[in-house]
Legacy VTK file of the C-alpha trace (Angstrom):
# vtk DataFile Version 3.0
C-alpha trace
ASCII
DATASET POLYDATA
POINTS 178 float
14.275 18.132 -0.089
11.578 15.919 -1.115
8.586 15.892 1.756
6.546 13.143 2.231
3.389 13.856 4.337
0.828 11.178 5.977
-2.797 12.491 6.045
-6.691 11.215 5.285
-7.380 9.950 2.127
-11.641 10.464 4.525
-13.726 11.954 1.582
-16.389 12.778 4.999
-14.061 14.624 6.713
-14.319 18.365 7.905
-12.458 20.825 5.004
-11.003 22.558 7.268
-8.554 18.948 7.245
-8.565 19.220 3.486
-7.896 23.122 3.159
-4.949 22.541 5.598
-3.536 19.909 3.089
-4.353 21.883 0.746
-2.151 25.529 2.008
0.683 22.437 3.056
1.304 21.073 -0.686
2.208 25.231 -0.931
4.252 26.134 1.257
5.835 22.370 0.744
6.154 23.512 -3.008
6.983 27.982 -1.738
10.085 26.228 0.153
11.386 24.153 -3.075
10.806 20.846 -1.684
8.996 18.178 -3.225
6.145 16.088 -1.873
5.751 13.263 -1.382
2.266 11.091 -0.885
0.677 7.516 -0.805
-0.024 9.420 -4.036
-3.912 9.811 -3.656
-6.002 11.534 -5.205
-9.331 12.232 -2.518
-9.621 14.161 0.280
-6.280 15.495 2.042
-4.264 13.362 -0.511
-5.480 14.703 -3.062
-5.451 18.676 -1.344
-1.404 18.593 -1.222
-1.200 17.491 -3.839
-2.912 20.184 -5.457
-2.119 22.665 -3.410
1.391 22.081 -4.257
1.524 22.079 -7.889
-1.392 25.079 -8.224
1.914 26.433 -6.300
4.390 24.758 -8.905
5.618 22.650 -7.247
6.654 18.799 -8.296
4.464 16.000 -6.941
5.617 12.268 -6.114
3.259 9.825 -5.927
3.296 6.340 -4.970
0.477 4.214 -4.735
-0.078 -0.083 -4.509
-1.569 -1.213 -7.701
-5.036 -2.162 -6.264
-5.138 1.353 -5.296
-5.340 1.953 -8.115
-7.706 -0.160 -9.675
-10.827 1.377 -7.584
-9.680 4.587 -9.716
-7.642 6.229 -6.371
-4.341 7.082 -7.593
-3.913 10.752 -8.605
-2.022 10.839 -12.379
-1.913 13.840 -11.782
1.466 13.500 -10.634
4.348 14.630 -12.317
6.058 11.133 -10.652
3.779 8.094 -10.022
4.040 4.986 -8.770
2.846 1.954 -8.372
3.605 -1.265 -5.951
2.022 -3.895 -5.202
1.893 -3.815 -1.077
0.855 -1.793 1.242
4.453 -2.595 2.792
6.948 -1.955 -0.138
4.747 1.828 -0.460
5.625 3.352 3.104
9.253 1.763 2.053
9.701 3.440 -0.507
7.854 6.522 0.320
10.819 6.195 3.218
13.350 5.674 1.320
13.597 8.388 -0.295
11.385 10.921 1.431
14.815 13.756 3.624
11.321 14.882 6.215
8.343 13.245 6.867
4.925 15.940 8.063
2.235 13.773 9.788
-1.509 15.472 9.271
-4.505 14.742 10.710
-5.938 10.442 10.051
-7.157 7.562 10.845
-5.734 4.585 11.793
-3.297 4.828 8.243
-1.857 8.034 9.292
-1.144 7.122 12.886
0.078 3.412 11.177
2.398 5.829 8.730
3.124 8.120 11.782
4.328 5.124 13.716
6.276 3.637 11.384
8.983 6.447 11.044
8.498 7.751 14.261
9.438 4.245 15.884
12.438 4.056 12.818
13.711 7.060 13.834
14.401 6.490 17.211
16.059 2.534 15.935
18.120 4.748 13.911
16.972 3.361 10.589
16.711 6.667 9.625
18.307 10.123 11.052
15.259 12.829 9.417
12.803 15.562 10.589
9.434 13.321 11.934
6.656 16.424 12.034
3.480 17.084 13.521
1.049 19.165 11.997
-2.344 19.634 14.521
-2.724 23.203 14.636
-6.888 21.525 15.454
-5.419 20.130 18.804
-6.510 16.662 17.363
-3.698 15.209 17.971
-3.715 16.350 21.886
-5.110 13.354 23.342
-2.228 11.545 21.380
0.399 13.939 23.310
-0.549 13.488 25.614
-1.328 9.314 26.077
3.282 9.425 24.259
3.673 11.286 27.969
1.901 8.903 29.988
3.432 6.163 28.554
7.019 8.198 28.668
6.266 9.016 32.110
4.950 4.792 33.104
8.502 3.466 31.681
6.390 2.842 28.111
8.496 4.167 25.807
12.222 5.211 26.694
13.555 8.863 27.667
14.170 10.637 24.155
11.892 8.891 22.408
8.850 11.956 22.697
12.162 14.804 21.424
12.238 12.941 18.285
8.709 14.013 17.447
8.268 18.098 16.642
4.509 18.532 16.973
4.013 22.273 15.068
0.778 24.249 14.351
1.373 26.109 12.175
2.976 25.133 8.492
5.935 27.445 8.297
6.783 25.493 11.792
6.335 22.284 10.234
8.522 23.344 7.317
11.057 24.759 9.561
10.963 21.262 11.841
11.459 19.809 8.241
14.712 22.418 7.714
15.837 22.396 10.781
16.697 18.335 12.356
LINES 1 179
178 0 1 2 3 4 5 6 7 8 9 10 11 12 13 14 15 16 17 18 19 20 21 22 23 24 25 26 27 28 29 30 31 32 33 34 35 36 37 38 39 40 41 42 43 44 45 46 47 48 49 50 51 52 53 54 55 56 57 58 59 60 61 62 63 64 65 66 67 68 69 70 71 72 73 74 75 76 77 78 79 80 81 82 83 84 85 86 87 88 89 90 91 92 93 94 95 96 97 98 99 100 101 102 103 104 105 106 107 108 109 110 111 112 113 114 115 116 117 118 119 120 121 122 123 124 125 126 127 128 129 130 131 132 133 134 135 136 137 138 139 140 141 142 143 144 145 146 147 148 149 150 151 152 153 154 155 156 157 158 159 160 161 162 163 164 165 166 167 168 169 170 171 172 173 174 175 176 177
């Protein structure tokens, strides 16, 4: 199984998030799964790949050429696919992955999460969509989604696509259990 992880690449975040990413990478490898990321080497994105590699796992990165040119790429990935655009990056990650885990992150992470979630709802794919949030950073988002559903902006059944988890083990089980 190939599991894509969406997460922050910000170097300014608290180290607890970087450690979470590292632990998830280790967990993915220990479940004999392969890791797919956006191909960067810094912050959480780099940590999840290091965790997987340190546990003997395979890592696959997908990165736009512009980010390679600013030395953002993790050249230690077992596979590093260089594409032209961010759209091509997301498309390839979606195509080659069997499940998706979203960790804490900013606008880019949220954009990736929403595209995967809506894509599942619209039946472009039927792959597991998981959020791993042990620190509650996405709790306001979860509450907003519930509110939007109550106000009929989100259709019934859409909210249930996302599996909200708080531990690495639960997130990995959610990937395998769908």
